[in-house]
N, C-alpha and C positions, 0 to 999 in steps of 0.2 A: 635792688631798686634803691635809689638814693632817697634820703629823707625829703628833699625838696620836691621830688616827683610825687611821693605819696601825699604830701601836704597839698600840692597842686591838684591832684585828682580829687581829694576830699573837697577842696574849695570849689572846683569846677562843678562837681556833682551838686553841691548845695546851690550855687548860683543858677545853674541851668535847670535844676528841679523847680526852683522858685519861678523862674521865667516861664517854664512849661505850664506850671499851675496857673499862672496869670493868663497866659495865652489861651488856655482851655477853660478859662473863667471858673476855675475851682476856687480861686481866691481873688480878692480885689487888691489894688495897689496899696491900700492902707492896712491890709491884714497883717497882724503882728507876726504870724509865722513866716509870711513872705519877707517881711522886713528883717527878722532875725536871721533867716537863711542868707539874705544878702549881706548882712553885717558880718556874720561868721565866715561865710564863703569868701567874700572879698578880702577879709582880714587874712584868711589862710593863703589866698593867692598873693597878697602883698608880702607876706612873710616868705613864701617860696621864691618870689621874684627877688627879694632882698638877699636871700641866701645865694642866689645865682648872679647877683649884681646887675639885674635887669631893671634899671632905675625908672624907665618910662612906665613899666608895668607896676612898679611899686607906687608911683604917683597915681596912675589910673585906678588901681584897686583901693588905694587909701582914700581917694576922693569918693569913689563909689561907696565905700563903707561909711564915710562921714555923712554923706547925703542920706543914706539909709538910716543911720543912727539919728540924724535930725528928725526924719519922718517918724521914727519909732518914739522918740521923746515927745514930739508934737501929738502923737496919737494918745498919749497918757494925759497931757495937759488939756487937749480938746475934750476928752471924756470927763475929766474933772470939772471943767468949766460948764459942760452941758448938764451935769448933775447938780451943780451949785446954783444954777439959775432956775427960777420957776418957769414952767411952760408958758409960752406966749411972750416972753421977754427977750 
């Protein structure tokens, strides 16, 4: 088995597991585990696609990962802002 295939399998399992967990309502769209699985999985898929020269899939998975990373960062800033404000403000 080529390295790109192994990387693709790992990435796909992560992304599809996160998707399944969301669909079965085991996690919400802002759950950090869901976001991390999407970040790591899409990153792995982007790397595998780059190894194979599949540039459309590199772009797709890179964008997927960046969007997930943004949501991950926002989850921390939202939490920090919520704890910094007194209730009712």
